N, C-alpha and C positions, 0 to 999 in steps of 0.2 A: 574313262570318266575327266569330264573337264574339270580341271582347278575352279576352285571357290572363287567368284570375283572375274573370274576372265570369260570373256563376249564367245560363245557358238558363232560355229558357221547358222544355225536356227537362230540366233536372239539376232545375229546380223540381216537375218533375210526379215524377220520379222520387224525389224524396226524401218528395213527400206520401205515395206509395203504401208506402214501407222505414215511415215514419214510422206508418202506418197498418195494413199487414204485422205489423209487429215488435206493438205495442201490442196490437191481436188475439192474436197468439199467446201472448202472454205473460198477459192479462189476461181474456181473454176468455171464454165467451161477453157479448159487449157489443150496445150498441142503436149505432144512428146519432147518437142526440141522445148519448149517454155517450162516441161515440169524439169527435166534437167539441170535448165538454168537457174533455176527455182530453189532448186534441192540441192544442187550441189554433185549429184550421182550421175553416175558415165552413163553412155550413153547403150551400154548392153545390159548394165542395171535396169534404167527404166524400162529396157527394151523386155526383161523377162519377167519383171515386175508388174507391168502392167497389161503384158500377157496372161500372167496369172490372173490377176482381176478383173478382170474381161472375161478370161474362162470359166470363174466360180461366180460369174454376173453381180458383180456389186460395181464395174465402173461398164459404161456403155462408149459408144461413141454418139457424139451431139454436131453433125456438121462439120463442113470444113471450114478452111480459107484460103484465101490467095499465100503464097508464099513471093519472096524475089527472083522468079525468073525459077522458081522449078514446081514440082507440084503442089498441088495445091495440100494443106496441114491440116488432117484429121484432130477434131476437137471431142475432147473425151471430159466426162463427166461421171460423178456417181450416179449410180441408176437409182431413182428415189423410191421403185418398187421391190425392193430385194429385201425389204424386212420392217416390220413397223417396231414404233415406240408407245409407249403410254404414260401420259404425267397425270398425277393424279392432287389434286391442292385439298389438302385438309382445310378448309378454311373457317369462318367465324360462324356463318350461318348455315354452308352448304358444304359440301362433299361435289367439287366436280372432276370429273372423269373425260380425260379426251384422247384419241385414237389418230396416230401423225404417221404419215411414209418419210421414208427417209429424209424427205425436201423439208418434212416438218408442212405440210398440208395436213391440213384436220380432215378426218377420214368418217369419222365417227364420236360422238359426243354424250354424255348424260351428265344429268344436273341433281343433286340426289339434296331435297334441303332435310336439315338436320330436325325432328322433332322435336318434342317439349321435354326429348330425352337430352338434348344438350347433344356435349362433349363425352355423353360417358363412350368408356371407353368400346363394350362390346357393339354398340349401335354405329361408332366410327368404322370403326373393323367390317363391320355388315353391309352398311353403304357404300364403303370402297370394292368389296367384295363383290358387289354384284355391279355396282359399276363396270368394274374391269371384263366382268363376263360379260354385260351389253353391249362396249363397244366391241366388242371383238366380235359378238355374234353380229351386230349392225354391221360394221363393215365387211361380213362375210369370209374372214381368213380362218386361217387354222391356228393355234395355239402355237406351233413349231414355226407361224412367219413371224413372232414377235419376239422380237430380240431382247424385251426386260420393261420393265416397269418401274417409273421417277415416282418416288412420292415426296411430296412438298408439307411441311406439321410445322404448326406454331409450337416453339419451345428449344430446348436444347439438345441436338442429337448425337447421342455416344456410343460410340461405338467399342462395345466391352473384349476384350480377345479372345479367343476360342480355350477351353482347359488345356494344359501343356498336352501334346502328342494327338492333338485335332488340329485340322485347317479348315479355314471357313473359304470354301470356292466363292469365285467373283458374282455379286447378282446372290448370295446365300444371306439372308439379311439376319438371320436368327439372333447375334448378337447385338443386335441394333437395340437401345434404349431411349425412349423419350422422355424428358424431364419439361411437360410443360406448366409452371406455376399460374399463368394466368386461366389456364382451361380446366385444373385440378388432374393433372397427370402427373404422377411422383413416380418415375423408375418402370415407366409403362414398359413393355418388353413388346415392343409395337410388332421387329421385324415376327415375333414367332409365334405371332397372335394372327399377322396376314398368312404365314407360311401353311398354318394349318387350314387354309382354304384355295389356294394356289399354287400351284409346278411350277410358276412362273419367274423368273430371275425378278429380285427385287433389289431397290436401289431407295435409299432414305435418308434424306437430309429437310434441314431446317430451309419452310418457304422464303424467306428472304432468301438467302446464301440461293436456292432456286431462280426465284428470279434474277439473281445475279448473276446468275452466270447465262441466261436468255439475255439478259441487255447487253452483258459483252460480248456475246459471240454474232448478235441480231440487232441489236438497241442502239442505246444511248451513249454505252459503254464503249462501241468498236472505234478501234483503232486510238485504244489509251494504257498505257499498263499501270497506271494509281488514280482506281475511279473509287468510288462508296456510291454504291446505292442502295437507296432509302426506301424501304415499303410502309408504305403508311393504307392501314385498311382501321378494322376496330382497334388494332391494335398498331406497335409500330416497331420496327427492326429497320437492319442495316446489313448489306453485306461487303465486305472492304477486301479490295483485291490491293496488293503491294508489288509493284513488278510485275505483271500479269500473272500473281501467284494467289489465290484466294485465301485470305488470314484465318484462321479457324480457333489459335488462341490454345492454349495445353488441353481443355478437356472440351473443344468445342463450342465455347459459348462465347465465342467474341462474335461483335457485333449487336449486341443488346441495348443498341441504343437509344430504344424508348423507354430503360430501364435505369439511364442516368439521371440522375437528381438535377431539374433547373430549378426548383424553389424549395428551400430547407421549410418543413415545415408547413408541405404546403398540400395540396389535396391528396386524398387516398388512391395508389393504382390499384389496378387488378391482382398486381402482383404483390397487395399489403402494403406494400411500402408507400411510402409520402413523397411528392412532389415533383415525380416523376414526368419526364415530355411525353409521356402518353398518356396519361392523364389531364391534359391539356389541347394533343391535337389529335389523339385518337380518335375516328367518328363517333364511337358508343359516348365515350367522354364529351363530345362537344355536344352528342344529341340529349343528353342526361344536364347539361348546362342550359338549354334553351329551355326556356318555359312554356314556351308556343311550338314545341316537337311536335307532331301527329302523332297519333297512339295506333299500334295493331299495324302500322307496317316495317318494310322491310327499312335497316340502315340504309340503303342507298336509295330508297324514296326518301328516307328521313335526312339526308344530305343533301340529295335537292333541294328542296323543301328550304331548307335554310340556305342556301345560297340564292335560290327564286327572293327569300324575302327580305334578304340584304338589302335590297335595292330602296327598300321603305318599313323595314322594323329595326329601329336603332340597338333593341339590344342582338338581333342578330348581325347585327352591322358591327358594333361592338365584340360580340364573341369572336367572329371573323379576322377582328382587327387585332385581337388578342392572339387568339391563334397564331397569327402569322409572327408575331413577336417572337412568340415561344419556340417556333419551329425556326425561325432566321435563327435566334440564337444555338440552337441543337445546331445547325448546321457552320454555326462559327467554331462551334466545338470539336466540330470532326475536321474544317478546314484548320485549326490550329493544333490536332492531335496526327492529322496522316497527314495531312500537304497534300491534297489528291488533284490529280488534273482536272476533273469533271466530279462535279455531288450530280446523280440522275435520280429526278424523282421521280417512284413507282407505286403500286396498288392501285386499289380501283378508286381508296377517295383521294388519295393524291394527287389524280390523275383527274378528280373531278373538280379537288379546289387547287389544284396548279394555277389556270389560266386567272383564277380572281385575283389570288394570294402570291403569285411568282416576285412581279413586282417590289413589293414589300417586303415578301424573303430573302429576295437579295439585297437589299437596303437594310435591314437588319442585320444583316450575316458581315456586313461590312463593316457596319460601324464596332459590332464584338468582335471580329478577328483581327487577328495579325495585318497588318497594310500588305505586307510581300507575300503572304501567301494568298490574300485571299485575291490577290490580282490576276495571278497565277490559273484559280480554278474559275471556271462555267458551271452554274446552277442552272440545269434544265429538268425537263420533265422525260418521262423516260415515253418509248417509241412502239412499245409493242402489246399498249393496250392494258384493259381490267384482265383479263385472262391468265398476262406473264409468268404469273407463278405455275400455272400449266405445263406452259410450256419450256419454263425452267429446269421443272420436274421431269418433261420429257428428254431433255438433254444427259439426265444424267446416266441412262440407257446407252444414250447415242456415242456419249464421249468416252463409255468404254468402248463400244465400238470402234470407235477414232483409232484409239491410241494401242490396242491390241490387232492394225491392223485386218481388222472384220472377223474376226475371231466368235465363231457363235460359242456363247455363255453358255457352260454345260445346264441339263435340264434337272431339276432335284428331281427324285421319285416321288412321287405321290403318298402322302401320309396315312398310313393304313387306321383303319374306323375301327371301334369296338364291338357294332352290331347294326343291325338294318336300316340305317338313318336314312333320310332323302330331305332332300330340299329344305326349305330353311330350316329344320329341326335339326337336320344334318349339319349345316352350316355352323347354326347356332351348339350343339355338343361340342363338333371340332375346338370351336373357341374356346368353350369351356375348360376342356383339356386341356386346351396353351396355356390359358393362363393357368393352372392347377400345376 
């Protein structure tokens, strides 16, 4: 038996596979020689690991390039069709589900609007499970080809440790509890509820944090190690990345930037407190304060109307000017607290508001923050579009795939039912049992 704390040959092999697979994924296509140069592994190790990855179908040849006086060098890349990942965004007005290949090319999607039930837990769980089943079916693939499902949710995601003597397998979300104060969720056992309806591996995190991971991997944060990614939608959140590592805090609640106090005794926020940043720059709050806001339309439509009206409506213009000042002040707080290289503004509302408000936001942030750190910080818009939370959610199972060197997660057994339920009744009954 290996001594505790000492690496085994198996650990070393797995680490080499993970190092090569991750580097190929983000920097490929690359030749074997370039992999050796970049990773520091020996030519023998490169040859052995690459041979394994090709044999397993994870890596494929991607053409050749001329070399200096020798044979052309074969380029390698991660095979996009080796497996698939699903991203779920539990948003303010809908549940969006997308299925991607490993290149994060969308293969199927489902938009499921929240009904009058709003964020009723059973309703959200039912929509998410319907969406997952729908995209897998639309893509024409088997469940076994899905490496996992990532879910981005509003609120604090707590990972409750298993009972003594029990272990949680990767992708087993049974111990995940969500505290979503603004949507009425109090210690909701979301992992267990979703597990009642699917055997696919599940990974759950806060939506702002999934957005942050997507922007760090592929968008506005790429290339920097100290970044704050802000999500502005109906509400407001942030992902803080310090020295390349997401910061979660003691109980995973770090990044609740929208509930920092910008005005003592100010407007009532959805969280129940007063003067929160969200109460001044969130889309819901902005539309509540605009007297001419159209009724019976989505928040996206309403916010677009507010922006269009600002050219001729003094009230709309003043409201957006005030929002820019509060947003700039909030960003100044981020600069003073975290000294980031970049602040990236994303979320559907942030991307709508950004082109008009960003110049003023930058001016206000510079006025309210310390000059030295502000001069080192760029403030820019996200690059991945309004569905970046869904993309980020899909990176949760993808990250595990890369970090384990392509190890497929253990598929969990389907839960037993108590009777001959079927269809929607079957799903509702399983969720009800999970709640109990």
